[in-house]
C-alpha positions as CSV (number, residue, x, y, z in Angstrom):
1,M,179.7,157.7,59.2
2,S,178.7,159.7,62.3
3,N,175.0,159.2,61.2
4,V,175.4,155.4,61.0
5,D,177.0,155.4,64.5
6,E,173.9,157.2,65.7
7,Y,171.7,154.8,64.2
8,Y,173.6,151.6,65.6
9,T,173.2,153.0,69.1
10,E,169.6,153.9,68.8
11,I,168.8,150.7,67.2
12,L,170.7,148.5,69.8
13,R,168.5,150.2,72.4
14,F,165.0,149.4,70.7
15,V,166.2,145.7,69.9
16,K,167.1,145.3,73.6
17,Q,163.5,146.7,74.5
18,A,161.9,144.2,71.9
19,G,164.1,141.4,73.0
20,S,162.4,141.8,76.7
21,I,159.1,141.1,75.2
22,V,160.2,138.1,73.5
23,R,161.9,137.0,76.8
24,E,158.9,137.5,78.8
25,K,156.3,135.9,76.3
26,I,158.2,132.7,75.0
27,Y,157.0,130.4,77.9
28,Q,153.5,131.9,77.9
29,H,150.5,130.9,76.1
30,K,150.2,132.6,72.7
31,D,147.3,133.0,70.3
32,V,148.4,132.0,67.0
33,L,147.3,132.9,63.4
34,T,148.4,131.5,60.1
35,K,149.7,133.3,57.1
36,S,150.8,131.3,53.9
37,C,150.0,127.7,55.3
38,D,149.1,125.9,58.3
39,V,152.6,126.0,59.6
40,D,153.3,129.7,58.7
41,F,152.7,131.4,62.1
42,V,152.2,134.9,63.3
43,T,151.4,135.9,66.8
44,E,150.3,139.3,68.4
45,W,153.9,139.6,69.8
46,D,155.5,139.4,66.3
47,Q,153.4,142.2,65.4
48,K,154.0,144.1,68.6
49,V,157.8,143.7,68.4
50,E,157.7,145.0,64.6
51,K,155.5,147.9,65.8
52,L,157.9,148.9,68.7
53,L,160.9,148.8,66.4
54,I,159.3,150.6,63.5
55,D,157.7,153.1,65.7
56,G,160.9,153.8,67.6
57,I,163.0,154.5,64.5
58,S,160.4,156.6,62.7
59,S,160.3,158.8,66.0
60,R,163.9,159.6,65.6
61,Y,164.2,159.3,61.8
62,P,161.0,160.0,60.2
63,D,162.4,159.6,56.4
64,H,163.8,156.1,57.1
65,R,162.0,153.4,55.3
66,F,161.1,150.0,56.5
67,I,160.5,146.5,55.1
68,G,159.1,144.3,57.8
69,E,157.8,140.6,57.9
70,E,154.5,141.5,59.6
71,S,153.7,144.6,57.6
72,T,154.6,143.0,54.5
73,S,152.4,139.9,55.3
74,S,149.3,142.3,55.8
75,G,149.8,143.7,52.3
76,Q,152.4,146.3,52.2
77,K,154.4,146.4,49.1
78,I,158.0,145.5,49.4
79,E,160.4,148.2,47.7
80,L,164.0,148.6,48.4
81,T,165.1,152.0,47.5
82,N,168.5,154.0,47.9
83,S,166.8,155.3,51.1
84,P,168.0,154.3,54.5
85,T,165.9,151.2,54.8
86,W,165.5,148.9,58.0
87,I,164.9,145.3,57.1
88,I,163.1,143.7,60.0
89,D,162.1,140.3,61.2
90,P,160.7,140.9,64.6
91,I,160.7,137.3,65.6
92,D,162.7,135.0,63.3
93,G,161.9,131.4,64.5
94,T,158.1,131.8,65.1
95,M,157.4,128.3,65.1
96,N,160.2,127.9,67.9
97,F,158.8,130.8,69.8
98,V,155.2,129.3,69.8
99,H,156.4,126.2,71.1
100,G,158.9,127.4,73.7
101,L,162.1,126.4,71.9
102,P,164.6,129.0,72.8
103,Y,166.3,129.5,69.2
104,T,164.5,132.5,68.2
105,C,165.7,136.0,67.4
106,I,165.1,139.5,66.7
107,S,166.7,140.3,63.1
108,I,167.3,144.1,61.7
109,A,169.5,145.6,59.3
110,L,169.9,148.9,57.7
111,L,170.8,149.3,54.1
112,I,171.8,152.6,52.8
113,N,172.0,153.0,48.8
114,K,171.2,149.3,49.0
115,I,174.3,148.6,50.7
116,T,174.3,146.6,54.1
117,E,175.6,149.2,57.1
118,I,174.4,147.6,60.3
119,G,173.4,143.9,61.0
120,I,172.0,143.0,64.4
121,V,170.6,139.5,65.4
122,Y,169.5,139.0,69.1
123,N,168.3,135.8,70.8
124,P,167.0,137.4,74.1
125,I,166.5,133.8,75.6
126,L,169.9,132.8,75.3
127,E,171.3,136.4,75.6
128,Q,173.4,136.0,72.2
129,L,173.7,139.6,70.6
130,F,175.3,139.2,67.3
131,T,176.4,142.6,65.8
132,A,178.1,143.8,62.8
133,R,178.9,147.2,61.0
134,K,180.3,147.2,57.6
135,G,184.0,147.3,57.7
136,Q,184.3,147.0,61.3
137,G,184.0,143.2,62.0
138,A,181.5,140.9,63.6
139,F,180.9,140.4,67.4
140,L,178.9,138.3,69.8
141,N,178.1,140.0,73.1
142,G,180.8,142.5,72.1
143,A,183.5,140.1,71.7
144,P,184.9,139.6,68.0
145,I,184.0,136.2,66.4
146,H,185.3,134.6,63.0
147,V,184.2,132.1,60.6
148,S,186.1,128.5,60.9
149,S,188.9,127.8,58.5
150,E,187.1,124.9,56.8
151,K,187.4,124.7,53.1
152,E,186.4,120.8,52.7
153,L,182.7,119.9,52.1
154,R,183.4,116.4,53.4
155,Q,184.5,118.0,56.6
156,A,181.7,120.3,56.8
157,L,179.0,120.7,59.3
158,V,176.0,122.4,57.2
159,M,172.9,124.2,58.3
160,L,169.8,123.8,56.4
161,E,165.9,124.3,56.8
162,V,162.9,122.8,55.3
163,G,161.0,126.3,55.8
164,T,157.2,126.7,56.2
165,S,156.5,126.2,52.5
166,R,154.5,123.1,51.8
167,D,154.9,123.6,48.1
168,P,155.5,119.9,46.9
169,E,158.2,120.9,44.2
170,K,160.0,122.9,47.0
171,L,159.8,120.0,49.4
172,K,160.9,117.4,47.0
173,I,163.9,119.4,46.3
174,V,164.5,120.2,50.0
175,L,164.4,116.4,50.8
176,Q,166.6,115.6,47.7
177,N,169.2,117.9,49.0
178,I,169.2,116.7,52.6
179,T,169.8,113.0,51.1
180,L,172.4,114.2,48.7
181,L,174.4,115.9,51.4
182,T,174.4,113.3,54.0
183,S,177.2,111.3,51.8
184,H,179.1,114.7,51.3
185,V,179.4,116.5,54.5
186,H,180.2,115.7,58.1
187,G,176.6,116.6,59.4
188,I,173.5,118.5,59.1
189,R,171.9,120.7,61.5
190,S,168.8,122.9,61.9
191,F,168.0,125.4,64.3
192,G,164.5,126.7,62.7
193,A,165.8,130.1,62.4
194,A,167.7,131.4,59.2
195,A,169.3,134.2,61.0
196,L,170.6,132.2,63.8
197,N,171.7,129.6,61.2
198,M,173.8,132.4,59.5
199,C,175.1,133.6,62.8
200,M,176.5,130.0,63.6
201,V,178.5,130.2,60.5
202,A,179.9,133.7,61.7
203,L,180.6,132.2,65.0
204,G,182.5,129.1,63.3
205,G,180.1,126.7,65.0
206,V,179.0,125.4,61.7
207,D,180.7,125.5,58.4
208,A,178.1,126.8,55.8
209,S,174.2,127.4,55.7
210,F,171.9,127.5,52.9
211,E,168.2,128.1,52.3
212,F,165.6,128.5,49.6
213,G,162.4,130.6,50.0
214,I,163.4,132.7,52.8
215,H,162.8,136.4,52.6
216,A,164.9,139.5,52.8
217,W,164.2,140.1,56.6
218,D,165.4,136.5,57.4
219,V,168.7,137.2,56.0
220,A,169.7,140.8,55.5
221,A,171.4,141.1,59.0
222,G,172.8,137.5,58.7
223,D,174.5,138.4,55.7
224,L,176.5,141.3,57.0
225,I,177.4,139.4,59.9
226,V,178.8,136.4,58.1
227,R,181.0,138.7,56.0
228,E,182.3,140.8,58.7
229,A,183.2,137.5,60.4
230,G,185.3,136.8,57.4
231,G,183.1,134.5,55.6
232,V,181.4,134.6,52.2
233,S,177.7,135.1,51.2
234,I,176.6,133.8,47.7
235,D,173.5,132.9,45.8
236,P,173.2,128.9,46.1
237,A,173.9,128.6,42.4
238,G,177.3,130.2,42.9
239,G,176.6,134.0,41.9
240,P,176.4,137.0,43.9
241,F,174.1,137.2,46.9
242,D,170.7,139.1,46.4
243,V,168.9,140.0,49.5
244,M,165.7,140.1,47.4
245,S,166.0,136.5,45.8
246,R,164.8,134.6,48.5
247,R,167.9,132.4,48.1
248,T,170.9,132.4,50.5
249,L,174.2,130.4,50.9
250,C,176.8,131.4,53.3
251,A,180.0,129.6,54.2
252,S,183.4,130.0,56.2
253,S,185.4,130.2,52.7
254,M,184.5,130.8,48.9
255,E,186.0,127.3,48.3
256,L,183.5,125.8,50.5
257,A,180.7,127.7,49.2
258,Q,181.5,126.9,45.5
259,Q,181.6,123.3,46.4
260,L,178.2,123.2,48.2
261,S,176.7,125.4,45.4
262,K,177.8,122.8,42.7
263,I,176.1,119.6,44.1
264,L,172.9,121.4,45.5
265,I,169.6,120.8,43.4
266,Q,168.2,124.4,42.9
267,Y,164.9,125.8,43.5
268,Y,164.0,129.4,42.5
269,P,161.0,130.8,44.5
270,E,159.2,134.2,43.3
271,R,161.4,137.2,44.3
272,D,160.4,139.4,47.4
């Protein structure tokens, strides 16, 4: 555990350095490239933040492995092994970052033997630092946080996302779920950043969040933060959460999660 303590201290230092880049650049002009489609963006700052984090960790721990959004999009193969592995989204909510909307964050998790030991989600614009260590609780800026006590879907505020995919089948299912949920829940919200959506569940500000088509780097940190805040993280069909499945559902309680899973129209993207 002493090694994990050290890893946690070091990654916080690198995350805060990366956060200063995001904070400085969010309201400036950015050159934008596209990846999978016209609304799947990447900027030079996504790439620079990821490089800062990977270079910083590698300089201290050369045997550690990485799964990063931008390195993966450039062709590196995703492989989750038992080795210490950092799963990194350098800027979750790149669309928001490009437009200057302050709901954007750095998301990073450490998995050892495929078990998440550290989760950090940092929104440097609003100065929200969500942290969790396995078995040690979840925190916002150092203060303990906890999910809501909601167990009834009809009383729940639910986060969801359309996402960047413009696959017609996926869009159809997302819109069907939005229509379906309007008659079953208190309300629906969307921040445009999966990691922040999950952290809102951990904070108790919303009661559940789900998304299809996300990636491991979007959800690895948020999954631990939700669970350490007393919530649950499962597959949207009701089974166990799988960080590589590109599917997530987290909630304040198992009762709420299962109610939501039973009414959702499912979508199964290709795995990471």
